Residue, then its C-alpha position, 0 to 999 in steps of 0.5 A: x532523487x528524480x521522479x524517473x528514478x523512483x519509478x524505475x525501482x523494481x518492486x517485483x521479487x525475482x526468482x534469483x532473490x527468492x532462491x537465496x531468501x532469508x526466512x523470518x520465522x517470527x513473522x513468516x516472511x522472507x527477505x532478500x539476502x541483503x535484507x533490503x527487500x521483503x520478498x514474500x509471506x506465507x501463512x502470516x500472522x495477524x500482526x507483523x513487524x518488518x525488520x529495520x533496514x528493509x527498503x522495499x515491500x515487494x509486489x503482492x507480499x501481503x495480498x489475499x491468496x486463495x488458500x486463505x479462504x475456507x473453500x475447495x481448490x478451484x471453487x469461486x471465492x465470494x467477495x466478502x471472503x476475500x480478505x487477508x489475515x493481516x490486521x496490523x503491520x509495523x514498518x521501519x523508517x527504512x522503507x522507501x517503496x511499497x510495491x504493486x498490490x502489496x496489501x491488496x484485499x487486506x480486509x482486516x487492516x485497520x490502520x497503517x503508519x507509513x514511514x517518513x522515508x516512503x517515496x512511492x506507493x505502487x498500483x493497487x497497493x491498498x486496494x479493497x482494504x475495507x477497514x482502513x479509515x484514514x491514511x496520511x502520506x509522509x512528507x516525501x511521497x512522490x508517487x501514488x500508483x493506479x487504484x492504490x486505495x480503490x475499494x477502501x469503502x470505509x476510507x473517509x479521510x486522506x491527507x496528501x503531502x506537498x511533494x506529491x507529483x504523480x497520482x495514478x488513475x482510479x486511486x480513490x474509486x469506490x471509496x464511498x465513505x470519503x469526506x476529506x482530501x486534506x492538502x497543504x495550504x496553498x496547494x489546492x489548485x495544484x491538486x485539482x490538476x492531479x485529482x479527477x474532477x469528481x474528487x475536487x469537492x473533497x479537497x480541503x487546505x490545511 
């Protein structure tokens, strides 16, 4: 699969899909009629298991929504209260794309195991996941979107993969605990081209 074809995969849930969605009451999420796209979540529990066969986690599915805060409608929500309920999620081996903002502001998400099938991580996908400490990219991830892990203040270790071709802007901005960006042996120079200069001091070959 070419980089262009990966980037062209739509990750936004369409109105047509949402009108024909299939509801999973156990996990409080909805899927496309064919089960390949996780479209939406509502009042979801702290732990979720995504169905096998799902390929795409659509945009903003698990992101913080204003109704989750104990505030009046229209009232400003302080940054420290902007945290989704989600603490743990189990992704099946079928998932290939994580959409834009899919897990943004999931402040209670402690860890996530990304499946070997994963090809792309959308912009702001894990932005402000404050509790996330480590992330390891599976072997076939080709793209990380802009600001994908921005604001993950406890993220200290990142492991990147050999097939990674494109890293967006500000991916690790405001990751103030970052200590290591591990890359495969013999690829340090290539990752220096993909990552901004201020992150080069963290790059270590495995």
